[in-house]
C-alpha positions in Angstrom: 133.0 81.2 72.1 129.8 81.2 74.0 127.9 78.0 74.8 125.4 78.2 72.0 128.2 78.1 69.4 128.4 74.3 69.2 124.7 74.0 68.4 124.9 76.7 65.7 128.0 75.1 64.2 126.2 71.8 64.1 123.3 73.4 62.2 125.8 75.1 59.8 127.6 71.8 59.2 124.3 70.2 58.0 124.3 72.6 55.0 128.0 72.7 54.3 129.3 70.8 51.2 132.5 69.9 53.2 131.1 69.5 56.8 134.5 68.8 58.3 136.0 72.2 57.4 137.2 74.1 60.4 134.9 76.8 61.6 135.8 79.8 63.8 134.0 83.0 64.8 135.7 85.0 62.1 134.7 82.6 59.3 132.3 84.2 56.8 129.3 82.1 55.9 130.2 82.6 52.2 133.5 80.8 53.0 131.7 77.7 54.3 130.7 76.4 50.9 127.0 76.8 51.7 124.5 77.3 48.9 123.1 80.9 49.1 119.6 79.5 48.8 120.2 77.5 52.0 121.0 80.6 54.1 117.3 81.4 54.9 116.8 77.7 55.8 119.8 77.9 58.2 118.3 81.0 59.8 114.9 79.2 60.2 116.6 76.1 61.7 118.5 78.3 64.2 115.3 80.2 65.1 113.5 76.9 65.7 116.4 75.5 67.8 116.6 78.5 70.1 113.0 79.8 69.8 114.1 83.3 68.9 113.7 85.7 66.0 117.0 86.6 64.3 117.3 90.1 62.7 118.6 88.8 59.3 118.4 90.2 55.9 119.6 88.9 52.5 121.8 91.9 52.0 124.1 91.0 54.9 124.6 87.3 54.0 127.8 88.2 52.1 129.4 89.7 55.1 127.8 87.6 57.9 130.3 85.7 60.0 129.8 82.8 62.3 130.5 85.0 65.3 128.0 87.6 64.1 125.4 84.9 63.7 126.1 83.7 67.2 125.8 87.3 68.4 122.4 87.7 66.7 121.1 84.6 68.5 122.5 85.9 71.8 120.6 89.2 71.2 117.4 87.3 70.5 117.8 85.2 73.6 118.4 88.3 75.7 115.3 89.9 74.3 113.3 86.8 75.0 114.5 86.7 78.6 113.7 90.4 79.0 110.2 89.9 77.6 109.6 87.0 80.0 110.5 89.2 83.0 108.1 92.0 82.1 104.7 91.8 83.7 101.9 91.3 81.3 100.0 94.5 80.5 96.5 94.5 81.8 93.8 95.6 79.5 90.4 96.9 80.6 87.7 94.3 80.1 85.1 95.3 77.6 81.8 93.7 76.7 81.8 91.3 73.8 79.8 93.5 71.6 81.6 96.7 72.4 80.9 99.5 69.9 83.5 101.8 71.2 80.9 104.2 72.5 82.2 103.8 76.0 85.6 105.2 75.2 
């Protein structure tokens, strides 16, 4: 597993009814005895921990595995790194009270 897996598993264990249950990449979130209402909170905790946006929707929570969740975070981190490497777009400076007539 990739290095961010232990942090994600720690977050998952906070919400599990049996936190000492073995977790692997192929474990489905529905098999972790997590209340379905906690899934959005888990996603928010993970987004806060790694400062990324996760492409998550309620329809996928029945098929979402721990490995897929880790992959979603990895994609978010890669997008964040790519965004940081791009130069900022320069916009033309306009006057404060621009009416758009100069366009």
